[in-house]
C-alpha positions in Angstrom: 9.2 -14.5 46.6 8.5 -16.3 43.3 5.2 -14.5 42.2 7.7 -11.2 42.5 10.2 -12.6 40.0 6.9 -13.7 37.6 5.9 -10.1 38.3 9.2 -8.4 36.8 9.6 -10.9 34.2 6.3 -10.5 32.6 7.3 -6.2 32.6 10.3 -7.3 31.1 8.9 -9.6 28.4 6.5 -6.7 28.0 9.1 -4.1 27.8 11.4 -6.0 25.2 8.4 -6.5 22.8 7.2 -3.3 23.2 10.7 -1.9 22.1 10.4 -4.1 19.1 7.4 -3.3 17.9 8.6 0.5 17.9 11.7 -0.1 15.8 9.6 -1.9 13.5 6.8 0.5 13.2 9.7 2.7 12.4 11.3 0.4 9.8 8.2 0.3 8.2 7.7 4.0 8.0 10.9 4.5 6.9 10.9 1.6 3.9 7.7 3.4 2.9 9.2 6.2 2.1 7.9 8.4 4.7 9.8 11.3 6.7 6.3 12.1 8.6 2.9 10.4 9.8 1.1 12.3 7.1 2.8 11.1 4.5 2.5 7.8 5.6 -0.8 7.6 5.8 -1.1 9.1 2.0 1.3 5.7 1.5 -0.8 3.5 2.9 -3.9 4.9 1.2 -2.5 4.5 -2.6 -1.3 1.0 -1.5 -5.2 0.4 0.0 -6.6 1.6 -3.6 -4.0 0.2 -5.4 -4.7 -3.2 -4.0 -8.8 -2.5 -4.8 -8.1 -1.6 -8.4 -5.9 -4.9 -8.8 -8.5 -6.7 -7.0 -11.4 -5.4 -9.3 -8.8 -6.3 -12.4 -8.6 -9.8 -10.9 -12.2 -10.1 -10.4 -12.7 -8.4 -14.4 -10.8 -11.1 -15.7 -12.7 -13.8 -14.1 -16.0 -12.8 -15.5 -15.0 -11.2 -18.9 -11.8 -13.4 -19.5 -9.9 -10.0 -20.4 -8.4 -7.0 -18.4 -10.2 -3.6 -18.3 -9.0 -0.1 -18.1 -9.2 2.0 -15.0 -12.3 3.7 -17.5 -14.0 0.7 -17.8 -13.9 -0.6 -14.3 -15.1 3.1 -12.9 -17.4 3.0 -15.7 -18.9 -0.8 -15.0 -18.9 0.5 -11.0 -16.0 -2.1 -10.4 -14.6 0.2 -8.6 -15.5 3.4 -6.5 -12.0 4.4 -6.3 -11.1 7.9 -7.6 -9.3 8.4 -10.6 -5.9 10.2 -7.7 -5.5 10.8 -4.2 -3.2 13.8 -4.4 -0.2 13.7 -5.0 -0.9 10.6 -6.9 -2.8 9.6 -9.9 -3.8 5.9 -11.1 -3.6 4.6 -14.6 -3.8 0.5 -15.2 -1.3 -0.8 -17.7 -3.0 -4.0 -19.6 -1.9 -6.6 -21.7 -2.8 -10.0 -22.6 -1.0 -11.6 -19.9 -1.4 -9.6 -17.2 -2.1 -6.2 -15.9 -0.4 -3.1 -13.8 -1.6 -0.6 -11.4 0.3 2.4 -11.4 0.0 5.4 -8.8 2.8 8.0 -10.4 3.5 11.3 -8.2 2.8 14.5 -9.8 4.8 16.9 -7.1 8.1 16.4 -5.3 7.1 17.7 -1.8 10.3 16.7 -0.2 8.2 14.3 2.4 10.2 11.3 0.6 7.2 9.7 -0.4 8.1 7.3 -3.4 7.6 8.8 -7.0 5.8 5.9 -8.4 3.7 2.6 -6.6 2.7 -0.1 -9.0 1.5 -3.9 -8.5 1.0 -6.0 -10.6 -1.4 -9.2 -11.2 0.6 -11.7 -8.8 -0.3 -8.3 -6.2 3.0 -7.9 -6.1 4.1 -3.9 -5.1 6.7 -2.0 -6.5 8.1 1.6 -5.6 10.9 3.6 -7.4 12.4 6.8 -6.2 
């Protein structure tokens, strides 16, 4: 009888865990602005690209003492990322005190994806509709 209650408790705990997990996945897609799975994949890819570019900027600053443009990072083989992931294009804004890597959406396809995603030297993401 004790084993039965233990098994039922385990099943109930798993059910509650799966419910919470599914709600978190839904809210993550909603906060990313994705109304469909393809948009969620695109946003995830763009965020990954932005993070890779930002890390290359930090490495470049550590070795050269200054931030670089996107063209400089590509030509020095610091990154192997293309300059765009449709419908987003990338650019790097630099200053003496920091940088900002920006992905701008070129078209509005109605998917709810943000118009602009960016990451700065503190590795903080921002997005705007």
